[in-house]
C-alpha positions as CSV (number, residue, x, y, z in Angstrom):
1,X,46.8,25.0,-14.2
2,X,46.2,26.3,-10.7
3,X,43.6,28.7,-12.1
4,X,41.6,25.7,-13.3
5,X,42.2,23.1,-10.5
6,X,41.7,25.2,-7.4
7,X,38.3,26.6,-8.4
8,X,37.2,23.1,-9.3
9,X,38.3,21.8,-5.9
10,X,36.6,24.7,-4.1
11,X,33.4,24.2,-6.1
12,X,33.4,20.4,-5.4
13,X,33.9,21.0,-1.7
14,X,31.2,23.7,-1.6
15,X,28.7,21.6,-3.5
16,X,29.5,18.5,-1.4
17,X,28.8,20.5,1.8
18,X,25.8,22.3,0.4
19,X,24.0,19.4,-1.3
20,X,25.3,16.6,0.9
21,X,24.9,18.2,4.3
22,X,23.3,21.7,4.5
23,X,20.3,21.2,2.1
24,X,19.2,17.8,3.5
25,X,19.4,19.1,7.1
26,X,17.3,22.2,6.2
27,X,14.7,20.1,4.3
28,X,14.5,17.5,7.0
29,X,14.0,20.3,9.6
30,X,11.3,22.0,7.5
31,X,9.5,18.6,7.0
32,X,9.6,17.8,10.7
33,X,8.0,21.2,11.5
34,X,5.4,21.4,8.7
35,X,4.6,17.6,8.1
36,X,5.9,15.7,11.2
37,X,3.7,12.6,10.8
38,X,4.4,12.2,7.0
39,X,8.2,13.0,7.5
40,X,8.4,10.1,10.0
41,X,6.7,7.6,7.6
42,X,3.0,8.0,8.5
43,X,3.4,5.3,11.1
44,X,0.3,4.0,12.8
45,X,0.5,3.2,16.5
46,X,-1.9,1.2,18.7
47,X,-1.3,1.2,22.4
48,X,2.1,2.8,21.9
49,X,3.2,0.1,19.5
50,X,3.8,0.7,15.8
51,X,1.7,-1.7,13.8
52,X,2.6,-0.4,10.3
53,X,2.7,2.6,8.0
54,X,-0.3,4.0,6.1
55,X,2.0,4.3,3.1
56,X,3.4,0.7,2.9
57,X,1.4,-2.4,2.2
58,X,1.5,-5.4,4.5
59,X,0.6,-9.0,4.1
60,X,-2.6,-10.0,5.7
61,X,-3.3,-13.7,5.2
62,X,-6.0,-14.6,7.7
63,X,-9.5,-15.0,6.4
64,X,-10.5,-12.6,9.2
65,X,-8.9,-9.6,7.5
66,X,-9.1,-7.9,4.1
67,X,-6.2,-8.9,1.8
68,X,-4.0,-6.4,0.1
69,X,-3.0,-6.5,-3.5
70,X,-0.2,-9.0,-4.4
71,X,3.4,-8.1,-3.9
72,X,6.3,-9.3,-6.1
73,X,8.7,-8.8,-3.2
74,X,6.8,-10.3,-0.3
75,X,5.9,-6.9,1.2
76,X,9.6,-6.3,2.1
77,X,10.3,-2.5,1.8
78,X,14.1,-2.9,1.3
79,X,14.2,-4.4,-2.2
80,X,11.1,-2.5,-3.3
81,X,10.1,-3.4,-6.9
82,X,7.9,-5.2,-9.3
83,X,8.2,-8.7,-10.9
84,X,9.9,-7.4,-14.1
85,X,7.6,-9.6,-16.1
86,X,6.4,-7.9,-19.3
87,X,2.9,-8.0,-20.8
88,X,3.8,-10.9,-23.0
89,X,5.4,-13.0,-20.3
90,X,4.1,-16.6,-19.9
91,X,5.2,-16.4,-16.2
92,X,3.0,-13.4,-15.6
93,X,0.1,-14.9,-17.4
94,X,0.2,-18.0,-15.3
95,X,0.7,-16.0,-12.1
96,X,-2.4,-13.8,-12.9
97,X,-4.5,-16.9,-13.7
98,X,-3.5,-18.5,-10.5
99,X,-4.2,-15.4,-8.5
100,X,-7.6,-15.1,-10.1
101,X,-8.5,-18.7,-9.4
102,X,-7.4,-18.5,-5.8
103,X,-9.2,-15.2,-5.2
104,X,-12.5,-16.6,-6.5
105,X,-12.1,-19.9,-4.6
106,X,-11.0,-18.4,-1.3
107,X,-13.7,-15.7,-1.3
108,X,-16.3,-18.3,-2.4
109,X,-17.3,-16.2,-5.4
110,X,-19.1,-17.4,-8.6
111,X,-16.6,-18.6,-11.2
112,X,-17.7,-15.8,-13.6
113,X,-16.7,-13.1,-11.1
114,X,-14.7,-10.2,-12.7
115,X,-11.7,-9.9,-10.3
116,X,-10.4,-6.4,-10.2
117,X,-6.9,-6.0,-11.7
118,X,-5.4,-4.8,-8.4
119,X,-6.0,-8.2,-6.9
120,X,-4.2,-9.9,-9.9
121,X,-1.2,-7.7,-10.5
122,X,1.4,-6.5,-8.1
123,X,2.1,-2.7,-8.1
124,X,5.4,-1.4,-9.5
125,X,6.8,-1.0,-6.0
126,X,5.3,-4.2,-4.6
127,X,4.2,-2.1,-1.6
128,X,0.9,-0.5,-2.6
129,X,-1.1,-0.1,0.7
130,X,-4.4,0.4,-1.1
131,X,-7.0,-1.7,-3.0
132,X,-10.0,-0.7,-5.1
133,X,-13.4,-0.4,-3.4
134,X,-14.5,-3.2,-5.7
135,X,-11.8,-5.5,-4.3
136,X,-12.7,-4.7,-0.7
137,X,-16.4,-5.4,-1.4
138,X,-15.7,-8.8,-3.0
139,X,-14.0,-9.8,0.3
140,X,-16.8,-8.7,2.7
141,X,-18.6,-12.0,2.8
142,X,-15.4,-14.0,3.5
143,X,-14.4,-11.7,6.3
144,X,-17.9,-11.8,7.8
145,X,-18.0,-15.6,7.6
146,X,-14.5,-16.0,9.2
147,X,-15.5,-13.7,12.1
148,X,-18.9,-15.3,12.5
149,X,-20.9,-12.2,11.8
150,X,-24.7,-12.3,11.6
151,X,-26.5,-10.3,8.9
152,X,-26.6,-7.1,11.0
153,X,-22.9,-7.2,11.7
154,X,-22.3,-7.9,8.0
155,X,-24.2,-4.8,7.1
156,X,-22.0,-2.9,9.6
157,X,-19.0,-4.4,7.9
158,X,-20.3,-3.1,4.5
159,X,-20.7,0.4,6.0
160,X,-17.2,0.2,7.4
161,X,-15.8,-0.5,4.0
162,X,-17.8,2.4,2.5
163,X,-16.5,4.7,5.3
164,X,-12.9,3.8,4.4
165,X,-13.1,4.6,0.7
166,X,-10.8,7.5,-0.1
167,X,-11.5,9.7,-3.1
168,X,-9.1,10.9,-5.8
169,X,-6.3,13.3,-4.7
170,X,-7.5,16.8,-5.1
171,X,-10.6,15.3,-6.8
172,X,-8.5,14.7,-10.0
173,X,-5.6,12.4,-9.5
174,X,-5.5,8.6,-9.0
175,X,-8.4,6.4,-8.3
176,X,-10.8,5.8,-5.4
177,X,-9.2,3.4,-3.0
178,X,-9.3,1.7,0.4
179,X,-6.2,1.6,2.7
180,X,-6.0,-2.1,3.8
181,X,-4.2,-1.4,7.1
182,X,-6.6,1.3,8.2
183,X,-9.6,-0.9,7.2
184,X,-8.3,-3.9,9.1
185,X,-7.5,-1.8,12.2
186,X,-11.1,-0.4,12.1
187,X,-12.3,-4.0,11.6
188,X,-10.7,-5.2,14.8
189,X,-12.5,-2.5,16.7
190,X,-15.9,-3.4,15.2
191,X,-18.2,-4.9,17.8
């Protein structure tokens, strides 16, 4: 029995120390050296104050800012997750119709506007920081009106949106997107 139990105890202790302590410390050290900004959450600072992370969506509700995609968890990163409503859910159908109606009304768009799906459905994590370029473009006139922009400033705003469109990862993966936090930070610096 000692031949079986002692090796099992030693192996358990070794694996606990290796996988629970040694491996995480080594990987954290490598990440801090090779990718320090990403390893620390891709935090964005303005004037020495952290205003958010490039990787986590935030709620912008003012008409003066571009709005992110909806969140089923209120943009709280601790309980990260979706709504758990399936495609046949009546609750989801009503929620999507309400979001569509609100988006069209609040952006003063024609009733026949095709609202991009990222403005209707929350992401699986509820924290997606990006919206589609089409979603950003549909919000330009609302943001310009709220900020009192003239036609020249509105064109500058259109260019700002175009400048913030990120391509697919490695040219293959994902979709083109606009990071809402980075766009809104640049918007605040627009003269």
